[in-house]
Backbone as a ProteinNet text record, in pm:
[ID]
protein_1_A
[PRIMARY]
MNPEGCALYQNCECPLCPLEVDSNQVWYSEDEICKSPDFHIISNTMKKLRRKAAQGYFTLEMLNRSYIVRRGTEGADPDLPDSVKDPLEEYQEREKTWLRRHPEISEERKEKMRELGLKSIQSIQKPLSHPSISEIADSEGVTTSLSPQSPQKSIENGGIGK
[TERTIARY]
-2822.9	-2827.4	-2800.3	-2864.2	-2850	-2742.9	-2654.4	-2555.3	-2596.6	-2722.1	-2768.8	-2794.7	-2790.3	-2798.2	-2678.4	-2567.6	-2434	-2446.5	-2406.8	-2400.4	-2292	-2199.5	-2094.7	-2110.3	-2223.4	-2245.1	-2240.5	-2293.5	-2304.2	-2165.8	-2075.1	-1943	-1833.1	-1876.8	-1773.6	-1730.8	-1598.1	-1531.9	-1460.9	-1487.6	-1432.5	-1503.8	-1434.3	-1507.2	-1560.8	-1529	-1575.4	-1661.3	-1790.3	-1869.8	-1918.5	-1886.5	-1931.7	-2084.8	-2154.4	-2298.2	-2367.5	-2288.6	-2333	-2346.9	-2450.1	-2466.8	-2395	-2344.8	-2277.3	-2142	-2120.2	-2002.8	-1878.9	-1909.5	-1797.9	-1715.7	-1730.2	-1654.3	-1508.3	-1417.6	-1280.4	-1210.9	-1110.2	-1041.4	-886.1	-823.7	-680.8	-617	-494.3	-429.2	-420.5	-432.1	-429.2	-567.1	-671.3	-807.2	-837.3	-947.8	-996.9	-1030.4	-999.6	-1030.7	-1172.3	-1239.7	-1364.1	-1346.4	-1421.4	-1414.6	-1518.7	-1603.5	-1716.4	-1653.8	-1688.2	-1646.4	-1706.4	-1815	-1877.4	-1790.7	-1699.9	-1623.1	-1476.4	-1437.3	-1301.4	-1195.9	-1238.2	-1141.4	-1113.6	-1210.5	-1187.2	-1103.2	-1132.1	-1053.1	-908.1	-888.5	-754.1	-674.9	-734.8	-666.7	-637.9	-727.5	-700.4	-583.4	-572.3	-466.4	-334.9	-332.2	-201.5	-161.1	-253.9	-222.1	-173	-227.4	-185.6	-42.7	-10.8	124.2	227.8	191.1	280.2	274.8	186.7	170.6	141.4	49.9	11.5	-32.8	15.4	-24.5	-155	-226.5	-335.6	-466.6	-572.4	-695.7	-738.9	-830.3	-879	-1031.4	-1096.4	-1240.3	-1285.2	-1404.8	-1456.2	-1418	-1421.1	-1386.7	-1238	-1155.6	-1007.1	-976.7	-1052	-1026.4	-1088.3	-1191.2	-1273.2	-1226.8	-1096.8	-1035.9	-909.8	-858.9	-744.5	-629.7	-544.3	-410.3	-292	-178.7	-56.3	-31.9	-23.4	11.9	158.8	231.7	382.8	420	546	593.5	589.6	538.4	528.6	394.9	306.3	169.8	97.7	41.6	-27.5	-168.5	-249.1	-387.9	-384.3	-503.2	-517.2	-482.4	-418.3	-379.6	-501.6	-521.6	-641.3	-627.2	-505.1	-482.7	-519.8	-598.6	-644.6	-579.2	-528.3	-479.2	-596.9	-566.7	-671.2	-740.9	-672.2	-727.1	-836.6	-866.7	-961.3	-1103.8	-1186.5	-1320.5	-1425.6	-1409.8	-1513	-1438.3	-1422.1	-1353.1	-1404.1	-1534.1	-1593.5	-1544.4	-1550.7	-1505.2	-1355.8	-1275.9	-1132.7	-1106.8	-1184.4	-1163.2	-1198.6	-1313	-1352.7	-1252.2	-1188.8	-1086.4	-961.2	-927.7	-816	-841.5	-966.2	-997.4	-981.2	-1036.7	-1019.5	-881.5	-792.9	-656	-591.5	-615.5	-566.4	-602.7	-735	-784.6	-719.3	-681.7	-614.6	-470.8	-407	-264.4	-247.5	-362.9	-360	-457.7	-423.9	-516.5	-540.3	-645.3	-667.5	-590	-559.9	-480	-579.3	-552.2	-637	-632.5	-725.2	-719.1	-600.3	-573.3	-452.2	-329	-311.7	-193.5	-186.1	-299	-293	-243.3	-299.3	-258.5	-115.9	-65.5	81.7	160.3	126.7	196.4	193.6	75.8	55.3	152.7	172.5	253.5	395	438.6	572.4	604.3	510.5	529.7	549.2	469.1	485.3	611.9	663.5	794.3	902.4	891.7	996	1001.7	879.9	869.8	935.6	898.3	948.9	1096.5	1147.9	1297.2	1366.3	1306.2	1364.5	1360.8	1259.6	1236.5	1311.9	1387.4	1462.7	1566.7	1592.6	1689.8	1836.7	1923.5	2068.3	2116.3	2163.1	2208.3	2346.3	2411.4	2552.1	2643.7	2728.6	2819.8	2914.2	2959.6	3058.4	3003	2874.8	2814.5	2728.6	2742.8	2666.2	2728	2861.6	2934.5	3010	3007.2	3083.1	3171.6	3288.9	3378.8	3370.6	3351.8	3347.7	3486.8	3502.7	3637.7	3724.6	3665.9	3748.5	3786.9	3742.7	3787	3690.1	3576.3	3478	3377.9	3355.8	3268.5	3128.8	3048.8	2898.3	2832.1	2759.8	2676.5	2550.8	2519.7	2391.6	2278.5	2299.9	2196.1	2090.2	1970.5	1857.9	1861.9	1931.8	1936.7	2038	2141	2241	2277.7	2206.3	2239.9	2338.1	2423.4	2519.3	2652.5	2747.3	2887.1	2962.1	3044.2	3124.6	3234.9	3257.4	3358.5	3492.1	3489	3612.3	3710.8	3678.8	3771.9	3804.2	3773.8	3805.5	3688.9	3576.8	3458.7	3399.9	3322.3	3248.5	3106.8	3054.8	2918.8	2815.7	2711.3	2597.7	2496.5
360.4	408.3	566.3	618.9	770	801.4	900.9	946.8	970.4	1022.4	1049.6	931.2	806.3	682.3	641.6	706.2	679.9	754.3	686.9	737.6	846.3	850.2	950.6	1070.4	1066.7	1172.1	1313.3	1338.9	1480.2	1540.8	1459.3	1514	1471.8	1409.4	1368.3	1483.2	1481.6	1592.5	1527.9	1406.2	1330.2	1385.4	1439.5	1485.1	1378.7	1253.1	1137.3	1046.5	1049.8	960.7	847.1	716.7	607.6	591.7	658.3	647.2	745	843.4	946.9	878.7	928.2	878.1	963.5	1078.1	1174	1103.8	1082.5	1011.3	1103.3	1234.4	1330.5	1358.9	1277.8	1307.2	1259.7	1326.7	1295	1310.3	1232.9	1247.2	1255.9	1349.5	1372.4	1309.9	1271.6	1202.8	1301.8	1431.4	1523.4	1549	1496.5	1511.9	1423.6	1444.6	1362.6	1222.6	1124.6	981.9	934.1	855.7	803	714.2	734.1	663.7	553.7	542.8	454	302	219.5	89.4	-0.4	47.3	-22.6	-20.6	77.6	83.4	72.6	-37	-57	-68.7	-121.2	-126.2	11.4	97.9	238.4	314.1	292.9	359.2	310.1	181.8	134.5	182.6	183.4	241.5	384.9	458.3	598.3	618	535.9	539.6	512.3	409.2	369.6	481.8	544.7	644.1	773.3	797.7	902.3	897.8	778.7	752.7	758.7	729.5	744.4	883.9	964.7	1112.6	1102.2	1023.8	1004.5	1133	1163.1	1285.2	1249.6	1354.2	1333.2	1307.7	1279	1250	1109.1	1057	926.6	926.1	847.2	834.4	723.5	705.4	596.7	458.4	451.4	320	288.1	395.6	380.4	334.4	379.5	355.3	219.2	177.6	62.9	-62.9	-79.7	-203.9	-240.7	-357.7	-405.4	-411.7	-325.1	-319	-270.4	-287.7	-264.3	-113.1	-58.4	86	99.1	153.1	164.8	316	347.4	480.1	515.5	623.1	660.2	632.7	567.8	534.7	679	700.9	837	804.2	910	909.7	971.9	1002.4	1069	1212.7	1271.6	1412	1499.6	1591.3	1680	1786.6	1817	1935.3	1888.8	1968.8	1944.1	2039.8	2000.2	2099.5	2184.1	2304.5	2385.8	2321.8	2231.5	2175.9	2076.4	2027.2	1935.7	2002.4	1932.2	1979.9	1933.2	1818.6	1762	1712.3	1797.1	1765.3	1640.2	1615	1505.4	1372.5	1369.4	1260.1	1231.3	1340.7	1324.4	1259.5	1309.3	1259	1116.8	1071.2	933.5	845.6	899.5	820.3	816.1	908.5	902	800.4	793.2	696.7	554.3	530.9	401.8	360.3	450.6	432.4	385	462	437.4	295.2	266.4	125.1	15	33.3	-64.8	-75.1	25.8	17.2	-22.2	-32	-70.6	-189.4	-307.4	-421	-466.1	-527	-573.3	-707.9	-719.3	-840.5	-955.1	-1062	-1179.6	-1235.5	-1307.5	-1371.6	-1469.3	-1538.1	-1629	-1555.3	-1440.2	-1359.6	-1286.6	-1253.9	-1204	-1303	-1434.8	-1543.1	-1568	-1568.1	-1598.2	-1488.5	-1358.6	-1245.8	-1263.8	-1301.8	-1322.9	-1431.4	-1543.5	-1653.7	-1606.9	-1536.9	-1486.3	-1393	-1310.1	-1212.2	-1294.3	-1399.4	-1477.3	-1550.4	-1601.5	-1665.8	-1568.4	-1449.2	-1341.6	-1323.2	-1301	-1269	-1383.7	-1502.7	-1626.3	-1630	-1602	-1611	-1503	-1387.9	-1288.1	-1330.9	-1400.7	-1440.4	-1556.2	-1627.5	-1742.5	-1701.6	-1785.4	-1754.2	-1772	-1709.4	-1709.1	-1859.5	-1934.3	-2069.8	-2105.2	-2008.3	-2026.9	-2038.6	-2135.8	-2154.4	-2036.6	-1980.2	-1875.6	-1744.5	-1736.1	-1615.6	-1642.3	-1760.9	-1798.4	-1749	-1716.8	-1659.9	-1542.8	-1426.2	-1307.4	-1266.1	-1228.4	-1182.3	-1033.1	-976.5	-837.1	-778.3	-646.8	-575	-627.5	-691.2	-746.3	-891.5	-941.1	-1086.6	-1185.1	-1131.4	-1224	-1266.6	-1395	-1449.9	-1447.9	-1387.6	-1393.1	-1493.4	-1585.6	-1675.2	-1610.8	-1632.4	-1576.5	-1668.9	-1788.3	-1890.4	-1845.7	-1874.4	-1839.6	-1918.8	-2037.5	-2114.2	-2049.1	-1995.2	-1938.2	-1798.9	-1706.1	-1559	-1502.9	-1587.2	-1535.5	-1526.1	-1451	-1444	-1569.3	-1612.8	-1743.6	-1708.2	-1787.5	-1769.6	-1822.9	-1911.7	-1969.7	-1866.4	-1754.2	-1657.3	-1545.7	-1583.3	-1478.4	-1382.6	-1405.8	-1318.6	-1362.5	-1271.9	-1297	-1331.1	-1442.4	-1482	-1393.1	-1383.7	-1286.7	-1374.6
-497.8	-361.9	-357.9	-257.1	-245.8	-144.6	-173.5	-86.5	58.1	74.3	212.7	294.9	223	291	360.5	336.4	398.6	543.1	642.5	790	790.1	705.7	717.6	621.3	551.7	445.9	497.9	616.3	659	693.5	735.1	769.5	669.6	559.7	459.9	373.2	355.5	268.3	149.9	114.7	10.9	-113.2	-213	-339.4	-425.9	-403.4	-477.3	-394	-412.3	-331.2	-415.5	-374.7	-449	-468.1	-381.3	-395.1	-487.6	-532.2	-625.2	-774.4	-831.9	-972.7	-1080.1	-1034.3	-1117.1	-1161.9	-1293.9	-1340.6	-1363.3	-1336.7	-1354.1	-1233.2	-1130.3	-1005.9	-1028.5	-966.9	-975.5	-834.9	-803.3	-684.1	-706.2	-628.4	-641.8	-511.3	-507.8	-401.6	-273.7	-301.1	-178.9	-121.8	-191.6	-143.7	-21.2	39	154.6	106.7	196.2	162.1	216.2	136.2	173.4	294.3	402.9	522	548.9	445.9	467.4	461.1	559.3	561.3	456.6	391.2	279.9	151.9	144.1	18.7	53.8	118.8	164.5	48.8	-69.3	-188	-227	-236.8	-280.3	-178.9	-54.6	63.5	60.1	46.8	44.4	-69.9	-188.1	-309.3	-285.1	-234.8	-206.2	-117.6	-7.5	90.7	22	-59.6	-123.5	-216.6	-298.4	-389.8	-315.6	-202.4	-123	-69.2	-17.1	30.9	-81.4	-201.6	-321	-377.5	-331.5	-381	-538.9	-571.6	-711.4	-772.2	-889.8	-963.7	-1054.4	-1095.3	-1181.7	-1101.7	-1175.3	-1112.1	-1132.6	-1050.1	-1048.4	-1044.6	-1129.2	-1127.2	-1041.2	-1020.5	-932	-989.9	-1122.5	-1181.7	-1174.9	-1170.3	-1154.9	-1008	-913	-776.1	-728.3	-791.6	-744.3	-810.9	-819.9	-874.4	-796	-808.2	-739	-837.9	-816.4	-901.1	-813.9	-873.1	-795.4	-802.4	-681.7	-670.9	-635.6	-724.8	-707.8	-705	-660.1	-674	-817.6	-857	-999.6	-1062.5	-988.1	-1040.4	-1051.5	-1156.8	-1180.1	-1238	-1206.9	-1261.7	-1394.7	-1451.1	-1575.6	-1567.8	-1676.6	-1678.3	-1692	-1603.2	-1607.5	-1712.6	-1763.4	-1854.5	-1995.5	-2061.4	-2202.6	-2289.8	-2410.1	-2500.7	-2559.3	-2607.2	-2674	-2793.5	-2857.8	-2984.5	-2952.1	-2828.7	-2804	-2830.2	-2910.1	-2934	-2838.3	-2795.2	-2692.9	-2566.4	-2460.6	-2338.3	-2277.5	-2265.8	-2201	-2274.8	-2401	-2477.7	-2450.6	-2448.9	-2421	-2285.5	-2184.8	-2045	-2045	-2110.7	-2116.6	-2183.9	-2292	-2353	-2269.2	-2186.8	-2099.1	-1991.7	-1942.6	-1838.7	-1898.6	-2022.7	-2095.6	-2107.8	-2144.4	-2172.6	-2034.4	-1935.6	-1802.2	-1749.9	-1766	-1724.9	-1801	-1928	-2003.9	-1955.6	-1915.3	-1859.6	-1724.7	-1646.4	-1506.7	-1487.8	-1545.8	-1527.5	-1383	-1357.3	-1222.4	-1198.7	-1071.1	-1033.5	-1004.6	-1063	-1043	-898.5	-853	-726.4	-706	-816.5	-816.9	-791	-859.7	-846.8	-699.8	-646.7	-512.5	-416	-427.9	-338.9	-355.1	-473.7	-495.6	-431.8	-446.8	-388.1	-230.7	-181.6	-37.5	22.3	-58.3	-14	-24.5	-130.2	-135.6	-19.2	20	131.2	262.2	284.6	403	406.9	288.1	293.6	330	278.4	301.7	450	506	652.9	736.7	694.2	763.8	754.8	647.1	632.6	708.4	734.3	821.2	970	1002.9	1143.8	1190.4	1103.9	1133.5	1241.7	1341.9	1439.7	1378.7	1448.6	1404.9	1439	1344.9	1387.7	1331.8	1270.9	1220.4	1339.7	1347.6	1467.5	1485.2	1377.4	1392	1451.8	1456.5	1511.2	1635	1685.1	1802	1938.8	1933.3	2039.5	1985.1	2073	2040.5	2159.2	2124.9	2233.8	2246.8	2366	2382.6	2391	2415.2	2424.1	2537.1	2637.3	2745.3	2730.9	2615.5	2582.4	2640	2695.8	2755.6	2642.8	2630.6	2528.4	2579.8	2490.2	2523.5	2431.3	2489.2	2408.2	2367.8	2244.3	2188.2	2185	2237.2	2241	2345.3	2316	2411.2	2548.2	2542.7	2665.9	2772.7	2721.3	2819.9	2789.2	2839.9	2804.1	2898.2	2964.8	3053.1	2987.8	3039.1	2988.3	3038.1	2948.2	2973.6	3077.4	3169.2	3274.2	3218.6	3110.8	3066.8	3023.4	2962.8	2921.4	3022.6	3143	3247.8	3277.7	3227.4	3256	3379.9	3436.2	3563.8	3527.3	3565.7	3532.4	3602.6	3540.8	3599.8	3663.4
[MASK]
++++++++++++++++++++++++++++++++++++++++++++++++++++++++++++++++++++++++++++++++++++++++++++++++++++++++++++++++++++++++++++++++++++++++++++++++++++++++++++++++++

C-alpha cells in the first residue's frame, strides 16, 4: 500500500509510516505517534513506550508486535563503534537481537493476564464487611454506621440523628 492512501498522510509527522516500503525507518519515544486507526497495535506500543520514556530506536517490526512494555524497556542502541565495517548489517543484527529478547505474548498469556487484572479489580471493589470497622466513633463519642442502609449517626451514644 502507498502512504498517500492514508487519510492522515498529509498532516502526519510520525517518522515511521507503516505504509512505507523503506525498511530503514526508525522511531524514538520522543517522536510523533502514528494516529492511523488502521495500525492500532503500532500506535498502542508507541504510546506505552512514550509513557516509559524508552531509550533507543524502534523499527516497524519492533513496534508491530505484542510484548510487555515495562519501565526500563529500551530499543536498539543507535550509536555504532568506529570498528563497524557495515553499519546496515550491524543495525539488522541489533534488531534481530532485540526481537529475540522481547518475545510476543501469546493469546493464552494475554487472556490469563486479563483474568488476573479483573480479579484484582474485583478484590479492590469488595465492600467493607468486617464487623470491627462497620461502625466508627467520632471525636464526640458519636458512633457512625458505615453500612449503606443507615448512613445516620447513632442516637445511642448521645448523638443527634440527622
